[in-house]
DRENRO-771551 format. One line per 10 residues: number of its first residue (from 1); their letters; for each residue x, y, z negated of C-alpha. Coordinates in Angstrom, 2 decimals, decimal comma, padded with zeros to 5 digits. Layout:
% residues N
NUM = A = X/Y/Z | ...
***
This chain:
% residues 437
1 = XXXXXXXXXX = 026,24/-036,50/-014,52 | 025,96/-039,99/-016,04 | 022,76/-040,75/-017,93 | 020,75/-043,72/-019,07 | 017,90/-044,88/-016,83 | 014,74/-042,82/-017,22 | 011,16/-043,01/-016,02 | 009,73/-040,25/-013,82 | 006,11/-039,71/-012,80 | 005,73/-037,76/-009,54
11 = XXXXXXXXXX = 002,42/-035,92/-009,04 | 001,67/-034,81/-005,49 | -001,09/-034,33/-002,97 | -001,32/-035,07/000,74 | -000,40/-031,71/002,25 | 001,71/-032,86/005,18 | 005,18/-031,35/004,96 | 005,29/-031,45/001,16 | 005,33/-035,26/001,03 | 008,67/-036,22/002,71
21 = XXXXXXXXXX = 010,86/-033,96/000,52 | 009,04/-034,96/-002,67 | 009,44/-038,65/-001,87 | 013,00/-038,04/-000,70 | 013,74/-036,71/-004,17 | 012,02/-039,76/-005,68 | 014,19/-042,03/-003,52 | 017,36/-040,36/-004,79 | 016,30/-040,90/-008,39 | 015,65/-044,59/-007,67
31 = XXXXXXXXXX = 019,08/-044,88/-006,04 | 020,57/-043,48/-009,27 | 018,98/-046,29/-011,27 | 015,87/-044,52/-012,53 | 012,27/-045,74/-012,38 | 009,81/-043,61/-010,41 | 006,04/-043,82/-010,21 | 004,05/-041,71/-007,75 | 000,44/-040,69/-008,30 | -001,07/-039,31/-005,13
41 = XXXXXXXXXX = -003,61/-039,81/-002,35 | -004,01/-043,45/-001,26 | -002,74/-042,56/002,23 | 000,72/-041,92/000,72 | 001,10/-045,38/-000,80 | 003,21/-046,86/001,98 | 005,64/-043,94/001,96 | 005,95/-044,02/-001,83 | 006,71/-047,74/-001,80 | 009,27/-047,20/000,97
51 = XXXXXXXXXX = 011,00/-044,68/-001,32 | 011,40/-047,40/-003,95 | 008,69/-046,05/-006,24 | 005,56/-047,73/-007,57 | 002,27/-046,14/-006,61 | -000,90/-045,14/-008,42 | -003,87/-043,65/-006,48 | -006,01/-040,80/-007,69 | -009,49/-041,76/-008,78 | -011,09/-038,51/-009,99
61 = XXXXXXXXXX = -008,95/-035,94/-008,16 | -009,49/-035,16/-004,45 | -007,78/-037,72/-002,27 | -007,44/-038,93/001,31 | -007,36/-042,51/002,54 | -005,80/-041,58/005,90 | -004,08/-038,63/007,58 | -006,47/-038,13/010,47 | -007,91/-034,69/011,13 | -011,37/-035,86/010,08
71 = XXXXXXXXXX = -010,22/-036,50/006,50 | -008,73/-033,03/005,99 | -009,58/-031,56/002,58 | -008,00/-028,11/002,95 | -009,73/-026,45/005,91 | -007,81/-023,19/005,51 | -007,23/-022,92/009,26 | -010,84/-021,76/009,65 | -010,44/-018,86/007,20 | -010,79/-015,30/008,46
81 = XXXXXXXXXX = -007,67/-013,96/006,71 | -004,55/-015,17/004,84 | -006,23/-014,23/001,55 | -009,31/-016,26/002,44 | -007,07/-019,19/003,48 | -005,37/-019,09/000,08 | -008,76/-019,12/-001,61 | -009,68/-022,30/000,28 | -006,53/-024,01/-000,99 | -007,06/-022,75/-004,54
91 = XXXXXXXXXX = -010,62/-024,06/-004,58 | -009,82/-027,40/-002,91 | -006,50/-028,40/-004,53 | -004,58/-026,05/-006,80 | -007,24/-024,74/-009,18 | -010,75/-026,01/-008,48 | -010,06/-029,68/-009,32 | -007,36/-028,95/-011,95 | -009,22/-030,89/-014,66 | -009,73/-033,92/-012,42
101 = XXXXXXXXXX = -006,00/-033,99/-011,55 | -005,12/-033,61/-015,23 | -007,41/-036,49/-016,24 | -005,89/-038,83/-013,66 | -002,34/-037,93/-014,71 | -003,13/-038,24/-018,42 | -004,73/-041,64/-017,86 | -001,57/-042,81/-016,08 | 000,67/-041,44/-018,85 | -001,42/-043,33/-021,41
111 = XXXXXXXXXX = -001,19/-046,50/-019,36 | 002,57/-046,17/-018,99 | 004,51/-043,24/-020,49 | 007,14/-041,28/-018,58 | 010,22/-039,33/-019,66 | 009,58/-036,54/-017,14 | 006,61/-035,46/-015,03 | 007,57/-034,01/-011,63 | 004,72/-031,95/-010,17 | 004,21/-030,63/-006,66
121 = XXXXXXXXXX = 004,13/-026,84/-006,29 | 001,11/-025,13/-007,92 | -000,69/-028,39/-008,66 | -001,86/-026,95/-011,95 | -003,71/-030,06/-013,11 | -000,47/-032,04/-013,14 | 001,32/-029,25/-015,02 | -001,46/-029,07/-017,61 | -001,39/-032,85/-018,09 | 002,34/-032,82/-018,82
131 = XXXXXXXXXX = 001,83/-029,96/-021,26 | -001,01/-031,79/-023,01 | 001,03/-035,00/-023,27 | 004,12/-033,15/-024,49 | 006,27/-034,59/-021,69 | 009,07/-032,53/-020,08 | 007,93/-031,21/-016,73 | 009,48/-029,82/-013,57 | 007,51/-028,12/-010,83 | 009,03/-028,80/-007,42
141 = XXXXXXXXXX = 008,60/-026,40/-004,53 | 009,26/-028,48/-001,38 | 010,34/-025,44/000,64 | 011,12/-021,80/000,06 | 010,19/-019,69/-002,97 | 007,23/-017,46/-002,16 | 006,14/-016,39/-005,63 | 006,87/-012,86/-006,85 | 010,50/-012,08/-007,67 | 012,63/-008,92/-007,36
151 = XXXXXXXXXX = 013,83/-008,77/-003,78 | 011,34/-011,38/-002,51 | 009,20/-009,84/000,26 | 005,58/-010,72/000,97 | 005,24/-013,88/003,05 | 006,17/-013,10/006,65 | 008,06/-009,87/005,90 | 011,75/-009,03/005,53 | 013,52/-007,79/002,37 | 013,68/-004,10/001,46
161 = XXXXXXXXXX = 016,21/-002,48/-000,87 | 016,24/000,68/-002,95 | 013,25/002,42/-004,53 | 010,94/001,37/-001,69 | 011,88/-002,25/-002,20 | 011,37/-001,97/-005,97 | 007,93/-000,47/-005,45 | 007,01/-003,21/-003,00 | 008,15/-005,87/-005,47 | 005,76/-004,49/-008,08
171 = XXXXXXXXXX = 002,94/-004,31/-005,56 | 003,56/-007,88/-004,40 | 003,31/-009,22/-007,94 | 000,07/-007,34/-008,48 | -001,39/-008,64/-005,21 | -000,36/-012,26/-005,88 | -001,83/-012,13/-009,38 | -005,04/-010,73/-007,92 | -005,24/-013,45/-005,28 | -004,60/-016,20/-007,84
181 = XXXXXXXXXX = -007,25/-014,68/-010,11 | -009,84/-016,36/-007,88 | -008,75/-019,69/-009,35 | -008,55/-018,54/-012,97 | -012,07/-019,62/-014,05 | -011,40/-023,22/-013,03 | -007,97/-023,16/-014,67 | -009,36/-021,73/-017,90 | -012,14/-024,32/-017,94 | -009,57/-027,09/-017,46
191 = XXXXXXXXXX = -007,39/-025,79/-020,25 | -010,37/-025,46/-022,59 | -011,40/-029,06/-021,87 | -007,83/-030,19/-022,50 | -007,57/-028,27/-025,77 | -004,84/-025,98/-024,42 | -004,48/-022,25/-025,00 | -005,98/-019,93/-022,35 | -003,77/-018,68/-019,54 | -002,71/-015,07/-019,46
201 = XXXXXXXXXX = -001,46/-015,30/-015,86 | -000,71/-018,16/-013,43 | 002,54/-016,53/-012,34 | 003,71/-015,97/-015,92 | 002,78/-019,58/-016,74 | 005,01/-020,86/-013,92 | 007,84/-018,60/-015,05 | 007,65/-020,26/-018,50 | 007,86/-023,84/-017,23 | 010,97/-025,77/-018,19
211 = XXXXXXXXXX = 012,19/-026,07/-014,60 | 011,10/-024,94/-011,17 | 013,17/-026,76/-008,54 | 013,17/-025,23/-005,05 | 014,07/-027,74/-002,34 | 015,76/-025,35/000,04 | 019,29/-024,11/000,62 | 020,46/-020,91/-001,09 | 021,96/-020,03/002,29 | 018,50/-020,02/003,90
221 = XXXXXXXXXX = 016,65/-018,25/001,10 | 016,26/-014,48/000,83 | 018,67/-012,79/-001,64 | 016,12/-012,34/-004,43 | 016,56/-012,37/-008,22 | 014,70/-015,49/-009,30 | 013,20/-016,18/-012,74 | 015,51/-017,87/-015,24 | 013,82/-021,28/-014,89 | 014,20/-021,43/-011,08
231 = XXXXXXXXXX = 016,93/-023,51/-009,45 | 017,65/-023,59/-005,71 | 018,75/-027,22/-005,52 | 019,21/-027,78/-001,78 | 016,90/-029,30/000,82 | 015,86/-032,90/001,38 | 016,55/-033,62/005,05 | 014,89/-037,05/005,23 | 012,56/-037,70/008,13 | 009,02/-038,84/007,28
241 = XXXXXXXXXX = 008,80/-042,57/006,76 | 006,12/-042,79/009,47 | 008,39/-041,31/012,19 | 008,92/-044,02/014,81 | 012,37/-044,50/016,45 | 012,34/-042,88/019,87 | 013,81/-044,01/023,18 | 014,59/-041,20/025,60 | 013,05/-041,58/029,10 | 015,86/-039,43/030,51
251 = XXXXXXXXXX = 019,37/-040,62/031,35 | 022,08/-039,69/028,86 | 023,79/-037,41/031,40 | 020,63/-035,48/032,34 | 021,74/-031,88/033,01 | 018,60/-030,01/031,90 | 018,42/-028,66/028,34 | 016,23/-030,54/025,86 | 013,58/-028,49/024,05 | 011,89/-030,28/021,13
261 = XXXXXXXXXX = 008,40/-029,11/020,14 | 007,21/-029,97/016,64 | 004,10/-028,56/014,96 | 002,19/-029,37/011,80 | 001,67/-032,97/010,73 | -001,62/-031,90/009,15 | -004,54/-030,54/011,14 | -004,42/-026,74/011,42 | -006,60/-026,44/014,51 | -003,42/-026,04/016,56
271 = XXXXXXXXXX = -004,18/-028,07/019,66 | -004,54/-024,95/021,84 | -001,22/-023,58/020,56 | 000,60/-026,80/021,39 | -000,89/-026,79/024,88 | 000,36/-023,22/025,37 | 003,89/-024,32/024,49 | 003,61/-027,22/026,93 | 002,50/-024,78/029,62 | 005,43/-022,51/028,80
281 = XXXXXXXXXX = 007,84/-025,37/029,48 | 006,43/-026,03/032,94 | 008,07/-024,95/036,21 | 011,62/-024,43/035,02 | 014,59/-026,70/034,54 | 014,16/-027,96/031,02 | 013,10/-031,22/029,39 | 010,32/-030,95/026,84 | 009,76/-033,48/024,06 | 006,53/-032,74/022,18
291 = XXXXXXXXXX = 005,88/-034,55/018,89 | 002,22/-034,34/017,87 | 002,08/-036,01/014,47 | -000,86/-038,07/013,19 | -003,43/-035,24/013,37 | -003,55/-034,68/017,17 | -004,60/-036,99/020,00 | -002,12/-037,42/022,87 | -005,01/-037,87/025,31 | -006,22/-034,31/024,63
301 = XXXXXXXXXX = -003,24/-032,69/026,40 | -002,23/-032,23/030,02 | 001,49/-032,21/030,74 | 003,82/-031,27/033,58 | 006,35/-033,78/034,90 | 009,20/-032,41/032,74 | 007,35/-032,84/029,41 | 006,94/-036,03/027,38 | 004,47/-036,43/024,50 | 004,77/-038,80/021,55
311 = XXXXXXXXXX = 003,23/-039,04/018,10 | 006,57/-038,86/016,33 | 010,32/-038,99/016,76 | 012,88/-038,80/013,93 | 014,41/-035,34/013,87 | 017,77/-036,83/012,94 | 017,64/-038,78/016,19 | 016,61/-036,02/018,61 | 017,84/-032,71/017,14 | 021,55/-033,44/017,82
321 = XXXXXXXXXX = 020,73/-033,33/021,55 | 018,35/-030,34/021,49 | 019,11/-026,90/022,88 | 016,11/-025,38/021,11 | 013,22/-026,28/018,82 | 009,76/-024,73/019,15 | 007,85/-025,03/015,91 | 005,10/-023,78/013,64 | 007,94/-023,09/011,17 | 007,08/-025,65/008,56
331 = XXXXXXXXXX = 010,00/-025,87/006,17 | 010,88/-029,48/006,98 | 011,20/-028,89/010,73 | 013,01/-025,57/010,27 | 015,57/-026,78/007,74 | 016,36/-029,96/009,70 | 016,76/-028,01/012,95 | 019,13/-025,58/011,26 | 021,09/-028,43/009,64 | 021,79/-029,59/013,20
341 = XXXXXXXXXX = 022,66/-026,05/014,34 | 019,67/-025,78/016,68 | 018,07/-022,33/017,25 | 014,30/-021,96/017,14 | 011,22/-020,24/018,48 | 008,80/-019,94/015,58 | 005,02/-019,75/016,08 | 003,64/-019,85/012,52 | 000,08/-021,05/012,01 | -000,33/-020,03/008,34
351 = XXXXXXXXXX = 000,49/-021,18/004,78 | 004,23/-020,72/004,06 | 005,15/-020,75/007,74 | 005,33/-016,96/008,33 | 007,85/-016,79/005,47 | 010,02/-019,51/006,99 | 009,85/-017,80/010,39 | 010,90/-014,52/008,77 | 013,95/-016,23/007,25 | 014,92/-017,70/010,64
361 = XXXXXXXXXX = 014,75/-014,21/012,17 | 016,56/-012,67/009,19 | 019,50/-015,02/009,75 | 019,50/-014,49/013,53 | 018,90/-018,19/014,15 | 015,85/-017,80/016,37 | 012,87/-015,75/017,46 | 009,51/-015,49/015,75 | 006,36/-014,68/017,69 | 002,91/-013,61/016,59
371 = XXXXXXXXXX = -000,06/-015,95/016,46 | -001,45/-014,34/019,62 | 001,71/-014,52/021,75 | 000,77/-015,47/025,35 | 002,33/-018,31/027,32 | 004,73/-016,01/029,17 | 006,06/-014,56/025,91 | 006,61/-018,09/024,60 | 008,44/-019,02/027,79 | 010,70/-015,97/027,59
381 = XXXXXXXXXX = 011,52/-016,64/023,93 | 012,45/-020,26/024,67 | 014,64/-019,15/027,56 | 016,42/-016,64/025,33 | 017,28/-019,10/022,56 | 018,44/-021,67/025,12 | 020,57/-019,25/027,14 | 021,82/-016,54/024,75 | 024,67/-017,97/022,65 | 024,25/-015,77/019,57
391 = XXXXXXXXXX = 021,21/-017,74/018,44 | 023,06/-021,05/018,46 | 026,11/-019,53/016,78 | 023,97/-018,19/013,94 | 022,10/-021,50/013,62 | 025,36/-023,46/013,50 | 026,90/-021,16/010,90 | 023,80/-021,43/008,71 | 023,52/-025,15/009,39 | 026,94/-025,93/007,94
401 = XXXXXXXXXX = 025,96/-024,27/004,64 | 022,56/-025,98/004,62 | 024,13/-029,40/005,17 | 026,56/-028,77/002,34 | 023,78/-027,89/-000,11 | 021,76/-030,93/001,04 | 024,64/-033,20/000,01 | 024,78/-031,76/-003,50 | 023,39/-033,65/-006,49 | 021,87/-030,56/-008,08
411 = XXXXXXXXXX = 018,23/-031,69/-008,14 | 019,10/-035,06/-009,70 | 021,27/-033,39/-012,33 | 018,45/-031,02/-013,26 | 015,92/-033,82/-013,63 | 018,31/-035,98/-015,63 | 019,03/-033,08/-017,99 | 015,31/-032,50/-018,38 | 014,83/-036,11/-019,49 | 017,50/-035,92/-022,17
421 = XXXXXXXXXX = 015,78/-034,24/-025,16 | 013,02/-036,18/-026,95 | 009,66/-034,43/-027,02 | 006,62/-034,77/-029,27 | 003,53/-036,02/-027,45 | -000,12/-036,41/-028,23 | -000,05/-040,16/-028,95 | -003,59/-040,44/-030,23 | -005,49/-043,15/-028,33 | -007,67/-042,39/-025,36
431 = XXXXXXX = -006,83/-038,72/-024,67 | -007,88/-038,97/-021,01 | -010,96/-041,04/-021,88 | -012,10/-038,47/-024,44 | -011,61/-035,65/-021,94 | -013,59/-037,51/-019,28 | -016,47/-038,18/-021,64
***
């Protein structure tokens, strides 16, 4: 689709795996001749500039100046249950500071208008700001779709069909609405301060947005019936900008299989889990490459002779040589591994990871283990995906379809179409200033 250059404002928060695909989408818009601004945590400035965007830091909204474990805002890893973990995230990011996010975004729109606002998944303050300003808005889910939809199972479960599946669909929607209700007071307060109508339901509000773009492959997603505003636009396979080129310490003709271990780039209290995977790689003929990310300290681990640790290594550089990937099942690691046809052992820590692990198992492209799986079970699972050919065959078959959808221009087309119609905005001076008063 050919269109005149437009201006896009991206609204995102530092949540680890959400940042590379969001900025990858921004980069593609810039390459198509559009202007992109990113408003986010100060620690994302370098990556935003590398994507060709200009950068604006949050001032009122929660923000991080670095990506070290000590600066973590969402301490959901300490929660006693998945529901409690969601509540932490609602309070810290999605709902609790909705007004502060909205004020920062409105101030930026007053400073320099945009044709479209592109908001990270469930960052309600950004959505409300676009609504208040009368600017077209797309919510971007930088992974799989985990909101209620017919045929979409609860996170971590597999699809069900027939009357039982229908009943579960209804129950899932009720449960999600009930969980999100914990954030409703903050959302209603934000909307009242902004002069917007009260919400009837967060899920219904999302289903009424102009566009919800899901950055995953239709081939990887469950066969659900999505709301009319949802588009599965294909994944962004870019490596994080901070990933450092890696030089293998092994000779090119080394006979032992390469197993790449990649866990969360944000702190999820996963040091013990990573050490268990390292221990599982010991004492058998395999090479282990463990990437720790910025949240873990290399000095905290003890390694056998066949395992190498590093902070980062570009997946595009190492996955073509891997026989297996062991991962927490973050969407970025999973989708890039599959794009290279590499089977996985999934050890989800929380958040959307159990859902991604369930999809890997559903497609036969790997094995998922429970959070309490012992070292020996991890070792046996790695051995299976390395040795048994059906896992690689399934991963390769899925990977070809994922790579095809990643090359499509669907997301850009959707955003360009969204920018086309003129919209009425609140152009009265000082909207954000009045709200902050």
